[in-house]
N, C-alpha and C positions, 0 to 999 in steps of 0.2 A: 381675294383682291384682283381685279382685273388689270390686264397689262396696260389699258388706257390710263386707269387711275394711278397706277405705279408711275408711269412715263410723266404723267401731269404733276404729280406730287414731287417727283425728283427735279422736274423743269422749275417748280415753282420755289422749292427750298433754296435759300441762300447758299452761295457757294462754300462760305465759311463753316457751314454745318454739313455740307456733303464731304467736305475733307475730312471731317471728324469721324466719319466711317471707319477710317483707318485704325482708330483707337479700340475698336472691336477686335477681340482677340484671334476669332477665326476669320478675319476679313482682311485682305491685302488688295488695296487699290492703286493702280499707277496710270499714268496717260502715256500712251505710246509716242515716243519722240520727244518726251520731255523728262528731265531729270527731278525736277520739283514741279509742285503743282502752284502756280501763280494765281491767286484769286482775281487779280486785276486783269488777267489776260483773257480775252473773250474766246480765243481759239481754245485754250485750255479747258474753259468751262463747257463748250460744246462736247469736246472729246471726252471729258469726265462724265458728262450726261450720258453719251453713247455707250461708256463701260459700264455704268451704273444700271441700265436697263436690261443688261444681257441676263437672261433666266438664271446662269449659274451664280452671278454676282447677286441677283436678287434673292435667290434661294439662301445664300450664305448670310446676307444681311438680315432677312428676316429671322433666320434660326437664332442668330445671336442678339437680337433685339427681343426676341419672345423670352431667351434666356435671361437677359438683362432686366427685363419687367418682372419676370416671376420672382426674381431674388431681391426685389426693391418695392417696399411697401409704398414709398412715396410715389413711386412711378404707376403702381397699380391705381393709387386714388385718382391720378390724372385721367384714367379712363373712365370713372365714374363722374367727372363734373361735365357741365355744359360748356359751350364755346365761350360765352361772357365771362364765365368765372376763370376758364384757362386764360383768356386774354387779360383780365384783371392781374392775375399773377405775373404774366410776362410784362405788364406795364409797371408792376411793383418790383420788378428786378429778379423773379425767379429765372432759372435756367430756361432759356428758350430751347436750347439743344435738347435737354432732357423731356420737354413736353413734346417736341417734334418726335423724338425716337419713341416716346411711349404710344402716342396716336399711330404713328406709322407701322407699330408691331402689331397692331389688333387689325382684324380683317372686316369688322363689322362696318357697315355703311355709315352708321352715325358717327363712329370715331372718324371715318374718313371725311366726313362733312366739316367736323370739328377742326381737322387739320388744315382744310382748303380755307376755311374761315379765317383761323389765325395767320396763315401764310398771306392771305390777301391784305389782312390788316397791318401786317408787318410791312408788306411792300408799300402800302400807302403812307405808313409812317416814315419808311425811308426816303419816298418821294418828297414827303413835307419837309423831311429833314434836309434834302437836297435843295429844294426852293429856299430854305433859310440859309443855306450855305451860300446859294447864289447871292442873296440879297446881302450878306455879309462881305462878299466880295466887292461890294461898292465902297467900302472902307479897307483898302489893302492893307493898311498897317495893321489894323485890329485883327483882320484876318490872318494875316502872316504870324503874328504872335500867338494866336489860338492854335494855328495849324502846327507852330513849332512845340507849343505846350502839349497838343494832342499826341504829336509824334513821340514826345520825351515819355509821355505816360505809357504810349503803346509799347515803345521800346523797353521800358521798366516791366511792363507786363509780359511782355515775350520773354525776357530774362527770367522773371519768376516762372513762367511756364516751363522754360528751358530747365531751371533748377528743380522745380517740382518732379518734371519728367525723370531727370536723373537721379532724384532721390527715389522716385517711385520704381524706376529700374534696379536700384540698390537694394530697396525693399524686397522686390521681387526675388532677386538673387539670394538675399538672406533667407527669405522664406523658403525657395526651392532647396538650399543647402539644409537648413533645419528639417524640412520635410524628408530629404533622402536621409538624413541621420536619424530622424524618428523611425522610418521604415526599416533602416539597418538594425535598430536597436530591437525593433519589433521581432524582426526575423530571428535575431538572436535568442530573444526571450522565448519564442515560440519554439526554438530547436533546444533551447534549456528545459522548458516546461515537457517537451517531448521525451528527452533523455530522462528527466526526473520521473515521468510516468512509467518509462520502461524499468527504470531502476526499482521504483515502488513495487511493480508487477513482479519482478524477479525476486524481491525480499518477501513479499507476499508467498510466492510459491515456495520459498526456502522455509518460511515460517510454517507453512502448511506441511511440508516434508518433515520438519523437525517435531511438529505437533503429532504426526502419524508415528514417527519414530519413538517418540516419548509415550504414547499410548501402547505401542508394542511392547517397549521397556518396562511399562507399568504393569501390562499383562503377564509378561515373562516373570517380571519379580514377583507378582502376586502367586503365579504357579510355583515359583521356586520357594517361596515363603510357606506355601502349601506342603511342599515336598519336604522342605526342612522340618516344618512342625511334625509330619508324620515320621520323619526319620528319629526326630527328637523323641517322639512319643514311644516309638519302637526301642529307640534306645533305653528310655525311661524304663519301659516295661520289662526290657532285658535285663537292665541293672537290678531292677526290683526283684525279678526272679532269680538271677544270680545271688543278690544279697541275701534274699528269702532261702535260696538254696545253701549258700554259705552258712548262713545263721543255722540252718537244720544241721549241716555237716558238722559245724562247730560244736552244736549241742550233741549230736551223735558222737563226736570224738571226745567231748567231756563226759558224756554218759559212758563212753567206752574206758575212758580213763578211770571214771569212778566204779565201772563195774569190776566185780571180783572175777578172776578167772574161773570158767566154768571146767569142773573135773567131773567125770563119770566114774565112780567106784563099784567095780564089779566083784561082788562077794561081800558079805556082811562081816566086818572085823569084831562086831559085838563088843565095843568099848566106846565110852563116853568121850574119849580123848579127841576122837573124830570131829564131833558136834561141836565141841568147843574151839576149835581152830578156825580163825577167821579170816585166813589169808587167801582161803579158796573157797568158792561155792561148790560144795561137794553134794552130789546125789547118788545114794546107793542103789544099786540094781541087783537083783538075785539073777543067777543064770537062767533060771527057769522062767524068768520074765521076758527074756530075750526071744524065746520062741513064739511069745504071743505077738511080736511085730509092732509093739507099741511104743518102743523106745528108740527107733531109728532116727527120727527128727531129733531127739535129745542127743544121741551120738553125733549128729552132723554138726550141732550148735557148739559142742564142747570142744575145749582147746587140748585137753589131755584125757588119756583113759588110764586108769589104774587098775590093775588085775591082781586079786589076792589069789594066787596059784595055791595056796595051802588051803583056801575055804572052797575051791571048785575042783571037781572030779575032771578027769581027762577027756571025757566026751564032752563036758560042758565047755572046757577051754577049747576044743576044736570048734564049738558052735560059736564061742566068743570071737574067735579068729575070723571067722567067715562074716560076722556082723559089723565088726569095726572098719571104718573107712581106712584106706591106705596112707591118708595123709595126716592123720592124727599122732600125736605124740602118746606113745604106749610104754608104761612102766609097769614091770612085774614085781610082784614082792612075795617072797617065800615064805615069810613069818612076820607078824605084827612088829616085831622089834625094828626089822628094816624099814617098814613103813612109817613108824614114829620117828626113826632117825631123818628119813627123807623130808618128813614135814618140818621138822625143826630147822634143817639147813635151809630150805627154802623161805621160811619164815624170817630167819636171819637176815637173808639177803634182802 
């Protein structure tokens, strides 16, 4: 948009619409030397135009207008309509301000021409209205009544505008409060989520550590179970061996208890009484047999040795004394009668 076009558009737009640039959130317009902008004051209008054609103000206004149009579908549609259609909408009562703002936001030459066309038509309508007003002045009473009615309506509209503006400000304040509250809640929730994620991570680490410990304990338990089983097997084998050995010893003891005492009788008594005696297991050996060395084991296994001195000569007795182990019980009998009495006595016991 050229500077000349912008200046021409601002000079053509009625002052009541220029004042409404202040409604744009990023724009603040004031007239130096005046606290308020009076639309009926020609000096104020000239100074306002001088303020609006400044490059900084132009840039701010264009930025806000473009943003406004981008967020409003109705304003976008104004840009695609021709001048006659837009003029019809103005004449039908649609917002002149919105149409002016939409066309002013676009930098295409086509929309510039549409804007100037509509503004020219509005000026002509305004002049026509002024002529009609002058004609009505010919009847002062009617004109005064109509003027008062117009003032009353305008006053009411201005009051509504003030009320709507107040409500709008309240809604904006409530919106800001809710937005801040929502942001605070979001921040708290994000902090909680971050804390929960950290706690979950810690719990996962603890769980992994516990799993590792459980696996290690299972491994140790398996090893201990194997060792325990081995020990039980060893104990069982040892017990079986001990029981088997005990059983053998018990059998040996029983056998020993059932066995008859073994006695070696050196010298043959030549009497059947000896063979009939069952209290001892008696084996008779002749002295000559000892010289052969075949009865040494029998002498070792015997509990007692009986020697019949009356049946052995002195030479053989000496031989017998050298053959008998020293730990054996030795009983010597000088005649058969003493042997017989000894056997009777031990049998009785």
